[in-house]
LUMTOR-146433 format. One record per atom (N, C-alpha, C, O): residue in one letter; atom name; x, y, z. Coordinates in steps of 0.001 Angstrom, whole numbers, plus 500000, padded with zeros to 6 digits. Example, Ala and Ser with C-alpha at 12.3 -4.5 7.8 and 13.67 -1.06 7.14 Angstrom:
2
[A N [513190 494310 507800]]
[A CA [512300 495500 507800]]
[A C [513200 496700 507800]]
[A O [514236 496681 508465]]
[S N [512850 497750 507080]]
[S CA [513670 498940 507140]]
[S C [512900 500030 507870]]
[S O [513409 501138 508039]]
! end
This chain:
186
[X N [508093 574951 119617]]
[X CA [507644 576286 119254]]
[X C [507801 577248 120434]]
[X O [508231 578385 120241]]
[X N [507465 576822 121636]]
[X CA [507566 577703 122794]]
[X C [509022 578014 123125]]
[X O [509346 579137 123511]]
[X N [509904 577018 122975]]
[X CA [511322 577261 123258]]
[X C [511895 578298 122302]]
[X O [512634 579190 122719]]
[X N [511560 578182 121036]]
[X CA [512111 579143 120066]]
[X C [511514 580539 120287]]
[X O [512212 581536 120102]]
[X N [510243 580628 120677]]
[X CA [509635 581923 120965]]
[X C [510308 582553 122189]]
[X O [510605 583747 122202]]
[X N [510541 581736 123207]]
[X CA [511219 582210 124396]]
[X C [512636 582689 124066]]
[X O [513085 583717 124573]]
[X N [513327 581942 123220]]
[X CA [514673 582319 122807]]
[X C [514659 583658 122077]]
[X O [515502 584515 122340]]
[X N [513718 583842 121171]]
[X CA [513602 585097 120419]]
[X C [513317 586260 121367]]
[X O [513914 587330 121243]]
[X N [512403 586047 122314]]
[X CA [512081 587101 123273]]
[X C [513292 587465 124135]]
[X O [513535 588639 124412]]
[X N [514049 586446 124554]]
[X CA [515249 586716 125347]]
[X C [516288 587491 124536]]
[X O [516942 588385 125073]]
[X N [516447 587169 123272]]
[X CA [517382 587891 122402]]
[X C [516939 589339 122240]]
[X O [517756 590254 122341]]
[X N [515653 589552 121990]]
[X CA [515129 590919 121833]]
[X C [515315 591704 123128]]
[X O [515727 592864 123103]]
[X N [515009 591063 124267]]
[X CA [515182 591729 125553]]
[X C [516641 592090 125774]]
[X O [516940 593190 126238]]
[X N [517544 591191 125453]]
[X CA [518988 591431 125606]]
[X C [519454 592583 124736]]
[X O [520213 593436 125198]]
[X N [519015 592625 123486]]
[X CA [519399 593708 122579]]
[X C [518833 595032 123072]]
[X O [519528 596048 123041]]
[X N [517597 595037 123524]]
[X CA [516969 596255 124041]]
[X C [517722 596751 125269]]
[X O [517967 597950 125404]]
[X N [518092 595835 126169]]
[X CA [518819 596215 127375]]
[X C [520179 596802 127021]]
[X O [520563 597837 127565]]
[X N [520902 596164 126130]]
[X CA [522215 596668 125701]]
[X C [522059 598036 125054]]
[X O [522843 598943 125338]]
[X N [521060 598202 124188]]
[X CA [520850 599478 123504]]
[X C [520514 600580 124504]]
[X O [521022 601694 124380]]
[X N [519667 600289 125495]]
[X CA [519307 601325 126466]]
[X C [520497 601693 127332]]
[X O [520624 602848 127738]]
[X N [521383 600729 127630]]
[X CA [522583 601040 128395]]
[X C [523527 601918 127579]]
[X O [524171 602814 128124]]
[X N [523611 601660 126268]]
[X CA [524501 602445 125404]]
[X C [523982 603859 125212]]
[X O [524775 604792 125091]]
[X N [522656 604039 125180]]
[X CA [522096 605361 124925]]
[X C [521863 606156 126205]]
[X O [521538 607342 126144]]
[X N [522023 605524 127355]]
[X CA [521845 606229 128626]]
[X C [522920 607302 128746]]
[X O [524098 607044 128497]]
[X N [522510 608494 129124]]
[X CA [523472 609582 129290]]
[X C [524418 609257 130437]]
[X O [524019 608672 131443]]
[X N [525683 609648 130269]]
[X CA [526706 609357 131268]]
[X C [527399 610645 131685]]
[X O [527327 611662 130995]]
[X N [528059 610581 132805]]
[X CA [528843 611724 133263]]
[X C [530002 611926 132299]]
[X O [530672 610968 131914]]
[X N [530232 613163 131914]]
[X CA [531383 613490 131075]]
[X C [532575 613646 132008]]
[X O [532644 614583 132804]]
[X N [533503 612717 131896]]
[X CA [534696 612735 132734]]
[X C [535852 613389 131995]]
[X O [536057 613151 130804]]
[X N [536596 614204 132700]]
[X CA [537794 614860 132186]]
[X C [539002 614319 132938]]
[X O [538865 613770 134031]]
[X N [540188 614477 132348]]
[X CA [541398 614287 133131]]
[X C [541551 615542 133975]]
[X O [540878 616542 133727]]
[X N [542414 615501 134952]]
[X CA [542624 616665 135795]]
[X C [543078 617859 134951]]
[X O [542557 618965 135098]]
[X N [544041 617629 134075]]
[X CA [544577 618709 133235]]
[X C [543523 619266 132276]]
[X O [543457 620477 132064]]
[X N [542706 618396 131701]]
[X CA [541636 618855 130798]]
[X C [540631 619737 131537]]
[X O [540179 620750 131005]]
[X N [540282 619350 132761]]
[X CA [539309 620122 133542]]
[X C [539870 621497 133907]]
[X O [539164 622502 133828]]
[X N [541125 621534 134300]]
[X CA [541750 622818 134644]]
[X C [541785 623719 133414]]
[X O [541487 624910 133502]]
[X N [542147 623152 132276]]
[X CA [542197 623926 131031]]
[X C [540805 624430 130635]]
[X O [540651 625594 130265]]
[X N [539802 623567 130712]]
[X CA [538424 623965 130379]]
[X C [537948 625058 131331]]
[X O [537261 625993 130922]]
[X N [538317 624932 132599]]
[X CA [537927 625914 133603]]
[X C [538508 627291 133303]]
[X O [537875 628306 133592]]
[X N [539689 627335 132733]]
[X CA [540308 628626 132402]]
[X C [539527 629346 131301]]
[X O [539479 630576 131269]]
[X N [538918 628576 130402]]
[X CA [538141 629158 129296]]
[X C [536709 629489 129724]]
[X O [536160 630521 129339]]
[X N [536119 628610 130517]]
[X CA [534737 628767 130963]]
[X C [534656 628284 132413]]
[X O [534424 627099 132653]]
[X N [534843 629185 133381]]
[X CA [534926 628771 134788]]
[X C [533671 628056 135301]]
[X O [532549 628543 135169]]
[X N [533907 626894 135885]]
[X CA [532901 626096 136581]]
[X C [533637 625375 137707]]
[X O [534847 625166 137623]]
[X N [532918 624998 138751]]
[X CA [533580 624228 139813]]
[X C [534038 622863 139303]]
[X O [533522 622348 138311]]
[X N [535017 622291 140002]]
[X CA [535507 620954 139684]]
[X C [535002 619963 140722]]
[X O [534979 620247 141920]]
[X N [534602 618807 140241]]
[X CA [534272 617671 141085]]
[X C [535310 616613 140735]]
[X O [535446 616246 139568]]
[X N [536041 616118 141726]]
[X CA [537106 615149 141465]]
[X C [536820 613859 142218]]
[X O [536802 613830 143448]]
[X N [536599 612799 141463]]
[X CA [536399 611465 142028]]
[X C [537778 610810 142122]]
[X O [538346 610401 141109]]
[X N [538313 610714 143341]]
[X CA [539615 610085 143555]]
[X C [539356 608612 143862]]
[X O [538701 608266 144845]]
[X N [539885 607763 142995]]
[X CA [539607 606326 143078]]
[X C [540888 605526 142857]]
[X O [541943 606093 142574]]
[X N [540786 604209 142989]]
[X CA [541852 603296 142579]]
[X C [541199 602143 141821]]
[X O [540002 601888 141953]]
[X N [542004 601463 141036]]
[X CA [541488 600325 140260]]
[X C [541053 599160 141139]]
[X O [540182 598383 140748]]
[X N [541643 599030 142313]]
[X CA [541346 597896 143182]]
[X C [540211 598162 144177]]
[X O [539855 597274 144952]]
[X N [539651 599346 144167]]
[X CA [538629 599746 145137]]
[X C [537234 599272 144701]]
[X O [536695 599752 143704]]
[X N [536663 598339 145447]]
[X CA [535344 597806 145074]]
[X C [534229 598841 145280]]
[X O [533272 598868 144507]]
[X N [534337 599687 146306]]
[X CA [533316 600721 146525]]
[X C [533356 601773 145418]]
[X O [532328 602355 145073]]
[X N [534541 602015 144864]]
[X CA [534662 602948 143733]]
[X C [533888 602395 142534]]
[X O [533170 603125 141850]]
[X N [534048 601103 142297]]
[X CA [533352 600457 141177]]
[X C [531843 600471 141393]]
[X O [531076 600670 140452]]
[X N [531425 600260 142629]]
[X CA [529988 600298 142934]]
[X C [529439 601705 142685]]
[X O [528337 601853 142157]]
[X N [530190 602729 143057]]
[X CA [529784 604120 142832]]
[X C [529603 604361 141328]]
[X O [528631 604987 140904]]
[X N [530550 603858 140530]]
[X CA [530481 604018 139070]]
[X C [529241 603350 138486]]
[X O [528610 603896 137581]]
[X N [528886 602171 138997]]
[X CA [527783 601395 138433]]
[X C [526408 601805 138958]]
[X O [525385 601460 138366]]
[X N [526386 602536 140061]]
[X CA [525082 602910 140614]]
[X C [524901 604424 140644]]
[X O [524220 604980 139783]]
[X N [525487 605079 141601]]
[X CA [525269 606511 141803]]
[X C [525633 607332 140579]]
[X O [524878 608218 140179]]
[X N [526785 607047 139978]]
[X CA [527221 607814 138813]]
[X C [526461 607449 137540]]
[X O [526752 607993 136475]]
[X N [525497 606543 137632]]
[X CA [524631 606205 136499]]
[X C [523216 606749 136699]]
[X O [522396 606691 135783]]
[X N [522929 607271 137875]]
[X CA [521602 607813 138162]]
[X C [521344 609013 137253]]
[X O [522146 609946 137231]]
[X N [520244 609006 136504]]
[X CA [519988 610082 135531]]
[X C [519987 611496 136129]]
[X O [520486 612428 135498]]
[X N [519437 611663 137331]]
[X CA [519421 612979 137971]]
[X C [520818 613443 138351]]
[X O [521163 614613 138184]]
[X N [521607 612527 138856]]
[X CA [522998 612835 139224]]
[X C [523785 613194 137970]]
[X O [524498 614198 137945]]
[X N [523657 612377 136933]]
[X CA [524380 612607 135670]]
[X C [524059 613986 135113]]
[X O [524957 614756 134774]]
[X N [522783 614284 135024]]
[X CA [522350 615566 134445]]
[X C [522916 616743 135238]]
[X O [523487 617667 134659]]
[X N [522757 616709 136554]]
[X CA [523213 617827 137370]]
[X C [524733 617983 137307]]
[X O [525238 619098 137176]]
[X N [525447 616891 137397]]
[X CA [526908 616972 137391]]
[X C [527436 617477 136057]]
[X O [528372 618276 136026]]
[X N [526849 617024 134956]]
[X CA [527296 617492 133638]]
[X C [527006 618977 133434]]
[X O [527780 619677 132781]]
[X N [525902 619456 133987]]
[X CA [525539 620872 133834]]
[X C [526367 621783 134742]]
[X O [526636 622931 134389]]
[X N [526766 621279 135899]]
[X CA [527308 622131 136952]]
[X C [528823 622099 137087]]
[X O [529441 623120 137390]]
[X N [529423 620939 136865]]
[X CA [530844 620740 137168]]
[X C [531649 620316 135941]]
[X O [531114 619850 134936]]
[X N [532962 620502 136075]]
[X CA [533914 619743 135272]]
[X C [534226 618549 136158]]
[X O [534796 618699 137239]]
[X N [533852 617373 135699]]
[X CA [533975 616154 136488]]
[X C [535279 615447 136136]]
[X O [535539 615142 134972]]
[X N [536087 615193 137149]]
[X CA [537393 614573 136956]]
[X C [537384 613188 137576]]
[X O [536983 613008 138726]]
[X N [537827 612224 136805]]
[X CA [538029 610860 137289]]
[X C [539532 610767 137529]]
[X O [540305 610768 136570]]
[X N [539965 610686 138792]]
[X CA [541393 610730 139091]]
[X C [541862 609470 139803]]
[X O [541465 609197 140935]]
[X N [542714 608703 139122]]
[X CA [543314 607501 139690]]
[X C [544395 607941 140679]]
[X O [545386 608551 140277]]
[X N [544216 607641 141950]]
[X CA [545160 608057 142987]]
[X C [546547 607461 142786]]
[X O [547514 607930 143387]]
[X N [546653 606437 141950]]
[X CA [547934 605788 141691]]
[X C [548454 606103 140292]]
[X O [549261 605356 139739]]
[X N [547992 607202 139729]]
[X CA [548404 607640 138400]]
[X C [549924 607692 138302]]
[X O [550593 608084 139257]]
[X N [550467 607302 137164]]
[X CA [551923 607257 136967]]
[X C [552476 608560 136378]]
[X O [553628 608904 136640]]
[X N [551678 609291 135587]]
[X CA [552157 610478 134881]]
[X C [552244 611686 135814]]
[X O [551530 611777 136813]]
[X N [553134 612605 135461]]
[X CA [553244 613837 136240]]
[X C [552138 614804 135841]]
[X O [551621 614765 134725]]
[X N [551791 615669 136781]]
[X CA [550774 616696 136542]]
[X C [551348 618029 137009]]
[X O [551910 618135 138100]]
[X N [551196 619029 136172]]
[X CA [551606 620373 136558]]
[X C [550339 621150 136872]]
[X O [549435 621256 136043]]
[X N [550287 621692 138088]]
[X CA [549115 622438 138532]]
[X C [549581 623641 139338]]
[X O [550348 623509 140292]]
[X N [549113 624802 138945]]
[X CA [549449 626065 139599]]
[X C [550959 626226 139787]]
[X O [551439 626640 140842]]
[X N [551688 625882 138717]]
[X CA [553133 626072 138704]]
[X C [553947 625020 139433]]
[X O [555173 625116 139477]]
[X N [553293 624018 140006]]
[X CA [554000 622952 140717]]
[X C [553865 621653 139947]]
[X O [552840 621397 139316]]
[X N [554904 620835 140000]]
[X CA [554879 619520 139364]]
[X C [554603 618464 140426]]
[X O [555290 618387 141445]]
[X N [553585 617657 140167]]
[X CA [553200 616578 141064]]
[X C [553481 615254 140367]]
[X O [553177 615096 139185]]
[X N [554063 614299 141097]]
[X CA [554414 613009 140513]]
[X C [553982 611872 141442]]
[X O [553611 612086 142596]]
[X N [554045 610684 140905]]
[X CA [553930 609482 141717]]
[X C [555373 609130 142081]]
[X O [556156 608790 141195]]
[X N [555742 609202 143360]]
[X CA [557145 609026 143735]]
[X C [557716 607632 143450]]
[X O [558928 607491 143286]]
[X N [556879 606621 143389]]
[X CA [557346 605255 143111]]
[X C [556415 604589 142107]]
[X O [555735 603621 142447]]
[X N [556374 605090 140882]]
[X CA [555403 604567 139910]]
[X C [555565 603079 139595]]
[X O [554631 602442 139109]]
[X N [556741 602528 139869]]
[X CA [556962 601106 139606]]
[X C [556349 600222 140691]]
[X O [556160 599025 140476]]
[X N [556041 600792 141839]]
[X CA [555462 600030 142948]]
[X C [553936 600045 142887]]
[X O [553326 601036 142483]]
[X N [553339 598941 143290]]
[X CA [551881 598916 143360]]
[X C [551438 599717 144573]]
[X O [552125 599751 145594]]
[X N [550310 600348 144453]]
[X CA [549694 601163 145498]]
[X C [550557 602347 145940]]
[X O [550511 602765 147097]]
[X N [551334 602871 145013]]
[X CA [552073 604099 145282]]
[X C [551174 605272 144904]]
[X O [550659 605336 143788]]
[X N [550994 606181 145828]]
[X CA [550026 607260 145665]]
[X C [550648 608496 145018]]
[X O [551747 608917 145377]]
[X N [549928 609061 144065]]
[X CA [550348 610278 143378]]
[X C [550319 611448 144364]]
[X O [549442 611530 145224]]
[X N [551293 612348 144225]]
[X CA [551383 613500 145131]]
[X C [550142 614391 145073]]
[X O [549731 614941 146095]]
[X N [549547 614537 143903]]
[X CA [548374 615417 143829]]
[X C [547164 614781 144526]]
[X O [546322 615491 145076]]
[X N [547080 613452 144505]]
[X CA [546010 612777 145252]]
[X C [546205 613015 146743]]
[X O [545240 613270 147463]]
[X N [547451 612931 147209]]
[X CA [547739 613195 148617]]
[X C [547394 614636 148983]]
[X O [546845 614893 150054]]
[X N [547714 615569 148098]]
[X CA [547414 616982 148357]]
[X C [545908 617228 148363]]
[X O [545393 617907 149251]]
[X N [545200 616679 147375]]
[X CA [543754 616890 147289]]
[X C [543014 616291 148477]]
[X O [542034 616860 148957]]
[X N [543486 615136 148951]]
[X CA [542818 614452 150061]]
[X C [543409 614835 151415]]
[X O [543036 614270 152443]]
[X N [544329 615793 151410]]
[X CA [544968 616274 152649]]
[X C [545573 615118 153449]]
[X O [545539 615110 154680]]
[X N [546127 614145 152722]]
[X CA [546806 613020 153349]]
[X C [545897 611937 153905]]
[X O [546387 610915 154385]]
[X N [544596 612131 153853]]
[X CA [543649 611120 154354]]
[X C [543237 610244 153182]]
[X O [542225 610493 152527]]
[X N [544035 609219 152930]]
[X CA [543862 608394 151740]]
[X C [542765 607360 151953]]
[X O [542970 606329 152595]]
[X N [541616 607658 151407]]
[X CA [540436 606813 151533]]
[X C [539731 606832 150173]]
[X O [539577 607887 149559]]
[X N [539311 605663 149718]]
[X CA [538701 605582 148384]]
[X C [537342 604902 148472]]
[X O [537167 603932 149209]]
[X N [536383 605421 147709]]
[X CA [536441 606654 146931]]
[X C [536348 607877 147835]]
[X O [535791 607822 148932]]
[X N [536898 608965 147355]]
[X CA [536755 610269 147999]]
[X C [536471 611286 146910]]
[X O [536934 611142 145778]]
[X N [535713 612307 147251]]
[X CA [535285 613308 146273]]
[X C [535764 614678 146719]]
[X O [535460 615133 147822]]
[X N [536514 615323 145847]]
[X CA [537057 616642 146144]]
[X C [536223 617664 145389]]
[X O [535932 617501 144205]]
[X N [535849 618712 146092]]
[X CA [535123 619817 145475]]
[X C [536057 621016 145433]]
[X O [536653 621396 146441]]
[X N [536175 621609 144240]]
[X CA [536980 622821 144057]]
[X C [536089 623898 143453]]
[X O [535195 623606 142658]]
[X N [536342 625140 143837]]
[X CA [535560 626256 143308]]
[X C [535945 626526 141857]]
[X O [536912 625962 141345]]
[X N [535180 627390 141206]]
[X CA [535504 627766 139834]]
[X C [536812 628551 139766]]
[X O [537362 628744 138682]]
[X N [537314 629005 140917]]
[X CA [538624 629683 140982]]
[X C [539733 628668 141262]]
[X O [540871 629044 141543]]
[X N [539395 627391 141185]]
[X CA [540304 626272 141436]]
[X C [540844 626280 142866]]
[X O [541990 625909 143121]]
[X N [539990 626711 143781]]
[X CA [540326 626669 145199]]
[X C [539716 625404 145807]]
[X O [538563 625062 145542]]
[X N [540501 624731 146612]]
[X CA [540049 623522 147288]]
[X C [538962 623897 148286]]
[X O [539142 624820 149081]]
[X N [537837 623190 148254]]
[X CA [536735 623453 149192]]
[X C [536674 622393 150286]]
[X O [536702 622715 151474]]
[X N [536588 621128 149879]]
[X CA [536511 620047 150872]]
[X C [536657 618689 150195]]
[X O [536678 618572 148970]]
[X N [536757 617670 151041]]
[X CA [536756 616276 150607]]
[X C [535579 615594 151284]]
[X O [535331 615790 152474]]
[X N [534867 614801 150521]]
[X CA [533779 613996 151064]]
[X C [534143 612540 150771]]
[X O [534176 612139 149608]]
[X N [534416 611743 151810]]
[X CA [534841 610357 151573]]
[X C [533689 609356 151550]]
[X O [532629 609587 152131]]
[X N [533925 608244 150868]]
[X CA [533059 607080 150969]]
[X C [531986 606932 149911]]
[X O [531558 607896 149277]]
[X N [531567 605685 149747]]
[X CA [530478 605363 148828]]
[X C [529178 605979 149339]]
[X O [528915 605997 150541]]
[X N [528371 606481 148406]]
[X CA [527042 606990 148745]]
[X C [526068 606615 147641]]
[X O [526422 606634 146463]]
[X N [524857 606280 148014]]
[X CA [523834 606066 146998]]
[X C [523393 607434 146473]]
[X O [523759 608467 147034]]
[X N [522618 607436 145414]]
[X CA [522216 608685 144760]]
[X C [521437 609600 145699]]
[X O [521615 610818 145663]]
[X N [520583 609034 146532]]
[X CA [519767 609839 147440]]
[X C [520633 610622 148441]]
[X O [520342 611779 148746]]
[X N [521671 610000 148935]]
[X CA [522568 610658 149892]]
[X C [523535 611611 149181]]
[X O [523906 612647 149734]]
[X N [523938 611265 147973]]
[X CA [524917 612038 147210]]
[X C [524318 613318 146626]]
[X O [525002 614337 146529]]
[X N [523059 613269 146243]]
[X CA [522383 614379 145563]]
[X C [522462 615710 146325]]
[X O [522859 616714 145732]]
[X N [522102 615756 147611]]
[X CA [522183 617056 148292]]
[X C [523611 617594 148407]]
[X O [523817 618807 148451]]
[X N [524585 616702 148456]]
[X CA [525986 617136 148562]]
[X C [526417 617864 147289]]
[X O [527007 618943 147357]]
[X N [526124 617275 146132]]
[X CA [526552 617933 144887]]
[X C [525792 619233 144653]]
[X O [526331 620165 144056]]
[X N [524544 619306 145118]]
[X CA [523789 620552 145010]]
[X C [524322 621613 145981]]
[X O [524392 622792 145633]]
[X N [524690 621206 147171]]
[X CA [525237 622125 148167]]
[X C [526438 622889 147609]]
[X O [526541 624106 147765]]
[X N [527343 622157 146955]]
[X CA [528525 622806 146386]]
[X C [528219 623445 145035]]
[X O [528760 624504 144717]]
[X N [527369 622822 144246]]
[X CA [527015 623366 142935]]
[X C [526255 624676 143018]]
[X O [526406 625544 142159]]
[X N [525440 624817 144048]]
[X CA [524662 626046 144250]]
[X C [525408 627067 145113]]
[X O [524892 628147 145400]]
[X N [526626 626710 145522]]
[X CA [527462 627565 146387]]
[X C [526770 627897 147708]]
[X O [526990 628964 148280]]
[X N [525951 626996 148177]]
[X CA [525249 627205 149450]]
[X C [526232 627233 150620]]
[X O [525927 627794 151672]]
[X N [527403 626635 150441]]
[X CA [528425 626604 151489]]
[X C [528893 628011 151887]]
[X O [529473 628194 152958]]
[X N [528642 628990 151033]]
[X CA [529075 630364 151306]]
[X C [528330 630950 152504]]
[X O [528913 631697 153290]]
[X N [527039 630615 152648]]
[X CA [526269 631276 153707]]
[X C [525477 630343 154616]]
[X O [524664 630815 155410]]
[X N [525692 629029 154522]]
[X CA [525003 628136 155458]]
[X C [525749 626825 155606]]
[X O [526555 626452 154753]]
[X N [525471 626133 156695]]
[X CA [526098 624836 156938]]
[X C [525404 623774 156085]]
[X O [524289 623970 155601]]
[X N [526083 622662 155918]]
[X CA [525472 621571 155158]]
[X C [524236 621052 155879]]
[X O [523258 620675 155232]]
[X N [524264 621028 157201]]
[X CA [523121 620541 157972]]
[X C [521877 621389 157679]]
[X O [520791 620850 157462]]
[X N [522042 622725 157675]]
[X CA [520918 623618 157368]]
[X C [520432 623390 155934]]
[X O [519235 623267 155674]]
[X N [521385 623338 155026]]
[X CA [521040 623153 153614]]
[X C [520333 621823 153408]]
[X O [519322 621747 152711]]
[X N [520866 620792 154011]]
[X CA [520325 619439 153851]]
[X C [518879 619355 154320]]
[X O [518051 618707 153681]]
[X N [518578 620007 155431]]
[X CA [517204 620015 155948]]
[X C [516263 620693 154951]]
[X O [515202 620159 154626]]
[X N [516661 621875 154468]]
[X CA [515847 622600 153476]]
[X C [515710 621790 152191]]
[X O [514639 621741 151587]]
[X N [516805 621157 151784]]
[X CA [516814 620371 150554]]
[X C [515845 619193 150657]]
[X O [515099 618908 149721]]
[X N [515865 618515 151798]]
[X CA [514962 617374 152018]]
[X C [513505 617815 151981]]
[X O [512657 617132 151407]]
[X N [513218 618961 152597]]
[X CA [511845 619479 152597]]
[X C [511391 619824 151178]]
[X O [510255 619535 150803]]
[X N [512267 620436 150395]]
[X CA [511931 620773 149000]]
[X C [511672 619509 148189]]
[X O [510741 619466 147384]]
[X N [512495 618474 148400]]
[X CA [512328 617204 147684]]
[X C [510981 616580 148019]]
[X O [510287 616076 147136]]
[X N [510611 616613 149305]]
[X CA [509329 616040 149727]]
[X C [508161 616795 149098]]
[X O [507196 616180 148644]]
[X N [508245 618124 149068]]
[X CA [507196 618934 148451]]
[X C [507076 618615 146958]]
[X O [505970 618493 146432]]
[X N [508203 618483 146290]]
[X CA [508204 618164 144863]]
[X C [507595 616788 144631]]
[X O [506821 616604 143691]]
[X N [507935 615818 145477]]
[X CA [507367 614471 145348]]
[X C [505858 614483 145538]]
[X O [505129 613796 144823]]
[X N [505396 615265 146506]]
[X CA [503951 615338 146765]]
[X C [503217 615954 145572]]
[X O [502146 615477 145198]]
[X N [503769 616993 144978]]
[X CA [503149 617645 143816]]
[X C [503091 616686 142633]]
[X O [502082 616616 141932]]
[X N [504169 615954 142415]]
[X CA [504222 615006 141298]]
[X C [503237 613872 141484]]
[X O [502619 613425 140518]]
[X N [503078 613391 142731]]
[X CA [502181 612257 142967]]
[X C [500707 612627 142929]]
[X O [499849 611745 142882]]
[X N [500400 613928 142949]]
[X CA [498983 614338 142942]]
[X C [498400 614352 141573]]
[X O [497224 614674 141406]]
! end
C-alpha cells in the first residue's frame, strides 16, 4: 500500500512539475530579421543573444537566467529579443548589406553578422544591445546569473547609458533593490 501511494504521489508531482514548466512564461525570441521588421513598425531596442549550439555556458544561460520570471517579464516588455546562432547558415540582409556565413559547410564557421555585432571578439554567450534606431550600443560577454544580469538589461532598457556610467547606475540600482527588499520584508 505504501509503495503504490508513493508511486501515485511521484506521478502527481511529476505531472505538476511538467505542467508548471509548460505554463511558465518565457522570453519571446525573434529571428534577427523578424526583430528588425517588428522594430520598423513599433520601435523598441534589440537584445541579441549570440550563441552557438556547442556552448555549454549558453545552455546554462537558457536554463537559468533566461527562465527567471523577473528577467523574462522585463525583457519581453522592453526589447525585441533575438536568439542568434553565430554559425547560422542563411544569409541576412541588414541596412542594405548582405551578410553570409563564408563557409557554411564547415563546422564552427562564423556568420559575418555575428562577427560585425561582436566587433570580431568571438566569445559565447555574448549579448548585443541595439537602440530602437537599430544602432549598435555595446556587447556584454559571458554567462551571468539573474542577479548580475538584471541591472545590465535595465541600464540599456531605461536608456540610462545616455547620461551616466554603468558603475553609477549599478550603485543606484543596487540601493533601490535593497530598499525594495526591506519594504517587502516588513
